[in-house]
C-alpha positions as CSV (number, residue, x, y, z in Angstrom):
1,X,0.0,0.2,0.1
2,X,1.5,3.7,-1.1
3,X,-0.2,6.9,-0.7
4,X,1.2,10.4,-0.8
5,X,0.2,11.5,2.5
6,X,0.1,15.2,4.1
7,X,3.3,15.9,6.6
8,X,1.0,16.3,9.1
9,X,1.3,12.6,9.6
10,X,4.5,13.5,11.5
11,X,2.8,15.4,14.2
12,X,-1.4,16.0,13.9
13,X,-3.4,14.1,16.8
14,X,-4.9,12.0,14.0
15,X,-1.4,10.2,12.9
16,X,-0.8,8.2,16.3
17,X,-3.9,6.3,16.0
18,X,-3.1,5.7,12.5
19,X,0.2,4.8,12.4
20,X,-0.2,2.2,15.4
21,X,-3.2,0.9,13.7
22,X,-0.8,0.4,10.4
23,X,1.5,-1.0,12.7
24,X,-0.9,-3.6,13.9
25,X,-1.6,-5.1,10.1
26,X,1.6,-4.4,8.2
27,X,5.2,-6.4,8.7
28,X,6.6,-2.8,7.3
29,X,5.2,0.9,7.8
30,X,7.7,3.3,6.1
31,X,7.1,6.9,6.1
32,X,9.6,9.3,3.3
33,X,9.7,12.6,4.6
34,X,10.4,15.0,2.0
35,X,11.8,18.5,2.8
36,X,11.0,20.4,-0.4
37,X,7.5,20.3,-1.4
38,X,5.9,17.8,-3.9
39,X,3.7,20.3,-5.2
40,X,5.6,23.7,-5.4
41,X,2.1,25.4,-6.1
42,X,0.8,23.8,-3.1
43,X,1.2,25.5,0.7
44,X,0.7,21.4,1.8
45,X,3.7,20.1,2.6
46,X,3.3,15.9,1.5
47,X,5.2,13.0,2.1
48,X,5.2,9.5,1.2
49,X,3.6,6.4,3.1
50,X,4.4,3.1,2.2
51,X,3.4,-0.3,3.9
52,X,3.8,-4.0,2.8
53,X,3.3,-7.4,4.3
54,X,-0.5,-7.2,5.2
55,X,-1.9,-9.5,7.9
56,X,1.4,-9.0,10.1
57,X,2.4,-6.5,12.5
58,X,5.5,-4.4,13.2
59,X,7.2,-2.6,16.4
60,X,8.6,-0.1,14.5
61,X,8.3,2.7,12.0
62,X,10.7,3.0,9.4
63,X,12.1,7.0,8.2
64,X,13.8,8.0,5.9
65,X,14.8,11.8,5.0
66,X,14.7,13.1,1.5
67,X,15.7,16.7,0.6
68,X,14.3,16.0,-2.8
69,X,12.0,13.4,-4.2
70,X,13.2,11.8,-7.4
71,X,11.5,8.7,-8.8
72,X,12.6,5.4,-7.4
73,X,12.4,1.6,-8.6
74,X,11.7,0.9,-5.0
75,X,11.5,2.8,-1.2
76,X,14.7,4.4,-0.6
77,X,16.8,3.4,2.3
78,X,15.0,3.8,6.2
79,X,17.3,6.6,7.8
80,X,15.9,5.5,11.3
81,X,13.9,2.5,12.9
82,X,11.6,4.2,15.7
83,X,10.3,1.7,18.0
84,X,6.8,2.3,18.7
85,X,7.3,3.0,22.5
86,X,9.9,5.3,21.8
87,X,7.4,7.3,19.6
88,X,4.6,7.1,21.8
89,X,7.1,8.9,24.4
90,X,7.6,11.6,22.1
91,X,3.7,12.2,21.9
92,X,3.5,10.0,18.7
93,X,5.4,12.8,16.6
94,X,7.6,11.5,14.0
95,X,9.3,14.9,13.4
96,X,11.7,15.1,15.8
97,X,13.4,12.1,14.6
98,X,14.1,13.9,11.1
99,X,16.6,15.8,13.4
100,X,20.5,14.7,13.5
101,X,20.5,11.7,15.7
102,X,23.3,13.4,17.6
103,X,21.1,16.2,18.6
104,X,18.3,14.4,19.1
105,X,20.3,12.4,21.9
106,X,21.6,15.5,23.4
107,X,18.5,17.4,24.1
108,X,16.8,14.3,25.3
109,X,19.7,14.0,28.0
110,X,19.3,17.5,28.7
111,X,15.9,17.8,29.1
112,X,16.0,15.1,31.8
113,X,18.0,17.6,33.8
114,X,16.7,18.6,37.2
115,X,16.5,22.1,36.4
116,X,14.7,21.8,32.9
117,X,11.0,22.0,33.5
118,X,8.0,21.8,31.1
119,X,6.2,25.2,30.5
120,X,2.7,23.9,32.3
121,X,4.9,23.5,35.0
122,X,5.7,27.2,35.6
123,X,2.9,28.8,33.7
124,X,-0.7,27.9,31.8
125,X,-1.0,29.2,28.3
126,X,-4.6,29.9,27.1
127,X,-6.6,31.2,24.7
128,X,-7.9,34.9,24.7
129,X,-11.7,36.3,24.2
130,X,-13.3,35.7,20.7
131,X,-15.5,39.0,20.1
132,X,-17.8,37.7,17.4
133,X,-17.7,40.7,15.7
134,X,-14.2,41.9,15.8
135,X,-14.4,45.1,13.9
136,X,-17.5,46.0,16.0
137,X,-16.4,45.6,19.7
138,X,-12.6,47.4,18.5
139,X,-12.8,50.9,18.0
140,X,-9.6,53.3,17.4
141,X,-9.2,56.2,19.8
142,X,-11.1,58.5,17.2
143,X,-13.9,56.3,17.2
144,X,-14.1,56.1,20.8
145,X,-14.0,59.9,21.5
146,X,-16.6,60.3,18.4
147,X,-19.0,58.4,20.1
148,X,-18.0,59.5,23.5
149,X,-17.6,56.4,24.8
150,X,-16.4,56.8,28.6
151,X,-13.0,55.3,29.7
152,X,-14.1,52.6,32.0
153,X,-15.9,50.7,29.0
154,X,-12.9,50.3,27.0
155,X,-9.6,48.0,27.8
156,X,-6.7,48.2,25.8
157,X,-6.1,44.9,23.9
158,X,-3.6,43.0,21.9
159,X,-5.5,41.9,18.6
160,X,-2.4,40.2,16.9
161,X,0.9,38.9,17.5
162,X,2.3,41.4,15.3
163,X,1.4,44.1,17.8
164,X,3.7,42.8,20.5
165,X,7.1,44.4,21.3
166,X,10.1,42.5,21.7
167,X,10.1,42.0,25.5
168,X,7.2,43.8,27.3
169,X,4.2,45.9,26.6
170,X,4.6,48.9,29.1
171,X,2.8,52.0,29.2
172,X,4.9,53.5,26.8
173,X,3.8,50.9,24.2
174,X,0.1,51.9,24.8
175,X,0.9,55.3,24.2
176,X,2.2,54.9,21.0
177,X,-0.7,52.1,20.1
178,X,-3.2,55.2,20.9
179,X,-0.7,58.3,19.1
180,X,-1.0,55.5,15.8
181,X,-5.2,55.9,16.3
182,X,-5.1,52.1,16.2
183,X,-7.9,49.9,16.8
184,X,-6.8,48.4,20.1
185,X,-9.7,49.5,22.2
186,X,-12.2,46.8,23.5
187,X,-15.8,47.9,24.4
188,X,-16.1,46.0,27.7
189,X,-19.5,45.8,29.1
190,X,-19.2,43.0,31.7
191,X,-21.1,44.4,34.9
192,X,-21.9,48.0,33.3
193,X,-25.8,48.5,34.3
194,X,-27.3,50.9,33.1
195,X,-25.4,51.5,30.0
196,X,-24.3,54.4,29.4
197,X,-26.5,56.8,26.7
198,X,-23.3,57.0,24.2
199,X,-22.8,52.9,24.5
200,X,-26.7,52.7,23.8
201,X,-26.4,54.6,20.7
202,X,-23.8,52.6,19.7
203,X,-24.8,49.7,19.8
204,X,-28.0,50.6,18.0
205,X,-25.8,51.4,15.0
206,X,-26.1,49.5,11.9
207,X,-22.9,47.8,12.5
208,X,-24.1,47.0,15.7
209,X,-27.1,45.6,14.8
210,X,-25.0,43.5,12.5
211,X,-22.7,42.4,15.1
212,X,-25.8,41.2,17.2
213,X,-26.9,38.5,14.3
214,X,-23.3,36.9,14.2
215,X,-23.0,33.2,15.5
216,X,-21.3,34.2,18.6
217,X,-23.1,37.2,19.5
218,X,-26.8,36.1,19.0
219,X,-25.9,33.0,21.2
220,X,-24.9,34.8,24.5
221,X,-27.2,37.3,26.9
222,X,-26.6,40.0,26.5
223,X,-25.0,40.0,23.0
224,X,-22.9,42.8,23.6
225,X,-21.0,41.8,26.7
226,X,-17.7,39.7,25.4
227,X,-16.8,36.7,27.9
228,X,-13.2,35.6,29.0
229,X,-11.5,38.8,29.0
230,X,-8.7,39.0,31.4
231,X,-5.1,40.6,31.8
232,X,-2.5,37.8,31.7
233,X,0.9,37.8,33.1
234,X,2.2,37.5,29.5
235,X,1.5,37.0,25.7
236,X,3.0,34.2,23.3
237,X,2.4,34.5,20.1
238,X,0.3,31.9,18.5
239,X,2.4,31.9,15.3
240,X,6.0,32.9,14.5
241,X,8.5,32.9,11.8
242,X,12.1,32.8,13.6
243,X,11.3,31.4,17.5
244,X,7.5,32.0,19.4
245,X,8.2,35.9,21.2
246,X,7.2,35.3,25.2
247,X,6.5,39.3,25.8
248,X,5.8,40.8,29.5
249,X,2.4,42.3,30.2
250,X,3.3,45.3,32.4
251,X,0.3,47.6,31.1
252,X,-2.3,45.1,32.1
253,X,-3.6,44.9,28.8
254,X,-6.4,41.9,27.2
255,X,-5.8,40.1,24.8
256,X,-7.4,38.1,21.4
257,X,-7.1,34.3,21.1
258,X,-5.1,35.7,18.3
259,X,-2.0,35.4,21.1
260,X,-2.1,33.2,23.9
261,X,-2.6,34.7,27.3
262,X,0.0,33.5,29.8
263,X,-0.6,33.0,33.5
264,X,2.1,32.5,35.7
265,X,2.3,29.6,38.6
266,X,2.8,30.7,42.3
267,X,6.7,31.5,42.9
268,X,7.6,32.6,39.3
269,X,9.3,35.6,37.3
270,X,8.2,36.4,34.5
271,X,11.7,37.6,33.9
272,X,13.1,34.3,35.1
273,X,10.6,32.7,32.5
274,X,11.5,35.1,29.5
275,X,15.1,34.5,29.9
276,X,14.9,30.7,29.9
277,X,12.7,31.0,26.9
278,X,15.6,32.7,24.5
279,X,17.7,29.5,25.3
280,X,18.9,27.5,22.2
281,X,17.3,24.3,24.3
282,X,14.1,26.2,24.8
283,X,13.8,27.1,21.1
284,X,14.5,23.4,20.2
285,X,11.7,22.5,22.4
286,X,9.3,24.8,20.6
287,X,10.6,23.3,17.0
288,X,9.9,19.9,18.7
289,X,6.7,20.7,20.1
290,X,5.3,23.0,18.1
291,X,4.6,22.3,14.2
292,X,5.0,23.6,10.8
293,X,2.1,25.8,9.6
294,X,3.2,26.9,5.8
295,X,5.3,29.5,4.5
296,X,7.9,29.0,7.0
297,X,5.6,29.2,10.3
298,X,5.7,28.0,13.1
299,X,2.4,27.1,15.4
300,X,1.9,26.4,19.0
301,X,-1.3,25.4,20.4
302,X,-2.0,25.5,23.9
303,X,-1.3,21.9,24.7
304,X,2.1,22.0,22.4
305,X,3.3,25.1,24.4
306,X,2.4,23.1,27.7
307,X,5.1,20.3,26.9
308,X,7.9,22.8,25.9
309,X,10.8,22.7,28.2
310,X,12.9,25.6,30.0
311,X,16.2,25.5,31.4
312,X,15.6,27.7,34.7
313,X,19.5,27.5,34.8
314,X,21.8,27.0,32.3
315,X,23.1,23.6,31.8
316,X,26.7,23.2,31.7
317,X,27.7,21.9,28.0
318,X,30.7,21.7,26.1
319,X,31.0,24.2,23.4
320,X,30.8,20.8,20.8
321,X,27.3,20.4,22.5
322,X,26.3,24.1,22.1
323,X,27.0,24.1,18.7
324,X,25.2,20.4,18.3
325,X,22.3,22.2,19.7
326,X,22.4,25.2,17.5
327,X,22.5,22.9,14.3
328,X,19.6,20.6,15.2
329,X,18.2,24.0,15.8
330,X,19.3,25.1,12.2
331,X,17.8,21.8,10.5
332,X,14.4,21.9,12.5
333,X,13.9,25.4,11.2
334,X,15.0,23.8,7.6
335,X,12.3,21.7,7.9
336,X,9.5,23.8,7.9
337,X,11.1,25.9,5.3
338,X,12.0,28.8,7.4
339,X,14.9,30.3,5.5
């Protein structure tokens, strides 16, 4: 049996039950990962799946890694034999095993050190709020002024990852957003009763009536109260180029579900978590736990963030090991087409 399959077979949630079932029915299950796109006009990366010996079973997955696909008379020589137990320990993901074996072995050793912790032990990354009608609920300062909306019904928000500075959202950042008249003011009406006259007038506009009929709005009461609005300790980019960004929230802004809202566990400081986040070990962990989205982007779902490893103190490693980490990180980015 042979198929062209989405490269998501290397990380998607459906991959584990699918490959486990194939291993339970074939003597040989072989994945051929191809780095260069099989179909250049598509955003989708594709790999090859080859199974043989129907009626048998196997305790390993054969994995080959090709830079470029060229027609062959037979499946290529496997590069790795990944035991099912090892594969399951990796979360049912094969992408990790495309990286240099020396780098993977070093990574596995380092994340076993006592000072290396899962993100879920230090903090929680959740989703921000969903308005149901972003253009209506998010206003520019000049629009809020035009309608006469009182400051107590407006919250400064992070709408998308591109807004985020490198390290910290502080009052200076907010002043710049306001000065540039960016649509960063969320109409937040939780607990506001009675509604001020300017708010009622804004809700009764044609745009307000259109927003009222959207799916999210018509399924909540009252329709104009956006739920789950909170001010996290930090923001984490949801989709990234070079690497995900962890940004402190000194200005106590809120955020949409376009970025992750990070809440720290008791006893941890955001500055310490940020230092750990920027280490090569953590950046490699983001590549291993996250997944490519296309166009060179890396995506981290909340469950993937939870598994990212952070060294709270720098592990003592040799120059050779440090170079190995960097080489492995570079290779991981090559596989998601980040130049």
